[in-house]
N, C-alpha and C positions, 0 to 999 in steps of 0.2 A: 504494500500500500504506500501512499505518499507519506512523507514525514515519519518514516519508520526507523531512521538512523542508519540506513543502508550505507550511504557514501562515507559517513564519518567512521563507521566501524571498518569498512573495507579499506579505506586509504590510510587512516591514522593508526590503525593497529596491524592488520594482516599484511597489507602491501608494503608499508615502510619497514616492517620486520623482515620480509622476504628480500627486500632490496639489499639489506645488510648481511643476509644469510647466504644468498646465491653466490656462485663462483664468479659469474660474469659481472662486469662493472658498469655496463650500459643497460638502462631500463627505459620504460615508456609509460607515460600517462596520456590517454586519448579521451577527448570529449567532442561534442558537436563542433565547437570552435575553440580557438585559443582563449577568447574572452570568457567562454563558459567554463573552461578548465580553471581559469584564475578565480572567477567569482564563486563558482559552486564547489570547487574542490580544494583550492589552495588558500583563498582568503574570503571566507564567508562570514567573517566577523565574530565567530564563536568557536566552531570546532573544525575549521579548515586546517589543512595539513601544516601550513606555515604559522597558523595561530597556535597549534599544539607544539610544533617544533620550530621555534623562531631561529634556531641556529642554521636551518637550511637556507642556502643562498639561492636566489632566483635571478635568472638572466633572460628576460623576455626578448631582448634584442640580440641575444647571443653574446659571446665573449671572444677574446683573442684566440682561445684554443678550440672553440666550437661555435659556429655561426648560427646554428638552429636554436630556438628557444629551449631552455633547459634549467634544471635545478642541479645543485651540487650538494651531495650528502657525503661528507668525508671525501674518499677517492671514488665515489660512485656518481655517475651522471644519469639524470632522469630527463629524457626528452619529453617535450610537451607538444602535442599535435592536435589539430582539429580534423576529424574525419570527413567533415562536410566539404573541405577544400582538397580536391583530388590532387592538384598540383603540389600542394605542400606535404600531404601525408606520403606521397610517393618517394619523397626524399629520405624517409626513415625506413621504408620497407626494404627488405633484403638483408637487414642487419640481424645479428644474433643478440638476443636480450636475456637478461637475468629474470627480472620481474616485469610484468605488463599489467596495467590497470586500464580497463575500458569502461567509461561511464555511459550509462543508458545505451547499452549495446543493441537494444531493440530498434533504435533509430539509426544505427551506424550503417555506413556503406558496406554492402556484403562483399564487394571486391576487397576492401580493406580488411574485413574480418577474416575472410578465407585465406588471404595471404599470411596474416599473422598466425593462423591456426596450423600452418605448416610447422614442422619441428624447429621453431626459431626462438624458443624460450624455455626457461626452467620452471616458471610459475606464472600463471595468468589468473586474474581476478576480474570479474565484470559485475556491474549492477545493471538492473533493467526494471522496467515497469510493465504492467499488463498491457497488451496491445492485441492486434489482430492475430488470433492463434494460427492462421494459415501462413504467416510470415516465414520466410526461409530461415531466419535466425532461430526460430523455435524448432522447426522440423529438422534442420541440419545440425544444430548445436545444443541449444538449451535443454531440449527434451531428452538428450542423452545423459544428462547429469542426474544424480540421485542424492537424496539427503543421507547423511550418515546416521547410523542406528540411533544415536542419542536424540536426534531431532526429527525423526521420520514421522512421529505422531503429530507434530506441529504443522505438517503440510496438509491442507484441506483436501477433501475428496476430489473436488473439481480440478485441482492442480495435479493430483495423482493421475487423473484421467488423461490430462495433457501429456505428462511426462512419459506415461506408458505407451504413447504413440510411436516412440523411437526406442531402439535397443540401448541398453545402458553401456556407457564407456567406463572402463576401470579408472578409478581415481579422479573422476569428474564429479564434484560435489555441488549440491544445490541447497540453498537456504531460502526459507520463506519468511520474510520480515513483515510485521504488522506494527501498529501503534504501540502495542505492549512491549516491543523490543526497544523502544525509545525512552530512556529514563528521564529525558527532559520534557516529555509530553504530560502536562498537567491535566487534571479533569476539566478545567475551564477551556484549555486549548483544544482538547479532544472534542468537547461539546460544540465549540465553534466550528470545527472542521466537519463534524457529522451533520450540522444543520446548514452548512454553506451551499450544498448541492442537492438538487432534487433527486430522490431515489430512482426515478425512471430514466435518468440521463446516463449516457455512456461514461461520463467522467465519474459519476458516483460508483458505477460498477467497477471501473478500473482503479480509481484512486482510493476509494473508501472500502470497497469489498475485496479488492485485489483479484478481480476476475478478468481473464482475457476475453475480450469481445471485439468484434470487427466494428460494430457501430455504424457502418455504412453498407449499402448494398443489401439491406434487409429485405426479405421477401414476405409479403403479407397475403393472406388469403382474403381476397376482396369479396364482399357480399355480392351476390348475383345482381342486385339492383344497380351496381356500379358498372356493369358490363352491358353495352348496348350494341345493336346491329348497325351496319353501315347506313341502312335506310333511316334509322332513328337519328343517327348523327347528322345526316343530310338535312333533317327537318329543322335544325337550329340555324339561327342567323349569326354569322361570324363577322366580327369587326377586324380580326387580325389572325394571320397564320404565323407559326413560328416553329423552329426546329432546334433541338438540343442534342449535343453529341458528347459521349464519353469514350475514351480510348484506353486500351491495354495491350501493349505489344508483346508482353511476356509469352513465351512458349511453354511455360511451366504451369501457369495458373489457369483457372477456368473463367477468369474475368473476361468480359467481352468488349468489342467495339459496339456501341449501341447508338443507333440513330432513332430519335423520337420526333415525329412530326405531329403537331397539335394545333388546335384552333381555340381562340378565345371568343366566346359568344358575346352578343350585345348586352346580355344581362349578367356578364361577369363569370361565366363558367369556363373551365378549361376542359377540353375534350381531347384525349389522346387518340389521334386518327390513324396513325400508321407507325410501325416500328420495324427496324431491321437490325439483326445482330450478326456479328462475325467473331471468330476466336482463333488465335494462333496456335493453341494447344494441339499438337498432333499434325499440324500442317507441314508438309515437306518443304514448301516455299512460303515462309511467313509473309504476312501483309506488312507493308512498310508505310510510312507517312504519305508517300506519293500515291500508293495504291488507295489509301483511305480517302485522299482528296478526290479521286475520280469516282469511287463508289458513293461517296457522300453527295457529290454533285449530281450524279445520275439519280440518286434517291430523291433529292429535293425537286429536281425537274419533273420526275415522274409524279410526285404528289401534288405539285403545283398544277399540272395538267388536269388532275382529277378534282382538286379542291379549290385552289386559288393561289394568288401570288404570296410568296413567303419572303418578306424583305430582309429578315435577319436570321442568321444561324449562330447559335451560342455553343462554343467549343471549350471543353475543359482546359483551363489555362496551363495545366501541367504539360499539355501537348503543344510545345512551342513551335514544333514543325508545322 
């Protein structure tokens, strides 16, 4: 869950201990960005790594001996990197590390993660928050870890169901942290947190209940009254037609390229008039952005001939192509 003391416990106890115990002298801390690493891990005003160990020296602009951002702990060097910046994190890949810490690995670039999970380290520790259970980080890595015997009863049933989807890997350990594991969490703080989010929201399920959930792409069983025939749809008077598009180029997931053509009636109703879906999973030759542009254009022209002029198409901004 959120505010469970994961990062503080991970970095200020286990990670820094292993930095000084492993044989290698080069180590790594990775977060979403360098700024995130500094504010959330190193200097959070209370239990950050440098708050607990002020003797650690920080060189955000590099030093004479090492140009990359890093920390010095005795004769140990800890590189600092943001995995959101591919150009910068590639500078540290390929090295051999003693200890590695990855913060919020559930949002990290999988290319970065896979590269590090090659035999390049003696010890690795990661924190993560509940997210879409279909994410590769869970299926490829997290679900292969298991709690040690002492703590296995603290892992809830819903999380055991997720972990058991992948075979266990020897010496890969898993901890499930809740508010109860944070000694600074007062009853007042806990009550504020519990009442800050509505129970039916995705954020409540992930941050408060600690449940992995996709939160988007949900499928609903629509009442039959919401499904009408083409003839019934034609009976409405439309003031505007519009088209929405979402894309997914992955060949691994079941997510689709979805084209939705709809009309807005003169009395304010939205009627979904036509849809078309494609998927790259299992395709010998995957669809590319240039293919989608043609398919989408054909779809819109076809629907305009049947229904009427569609002046705008709205495309998911993640698909910059």
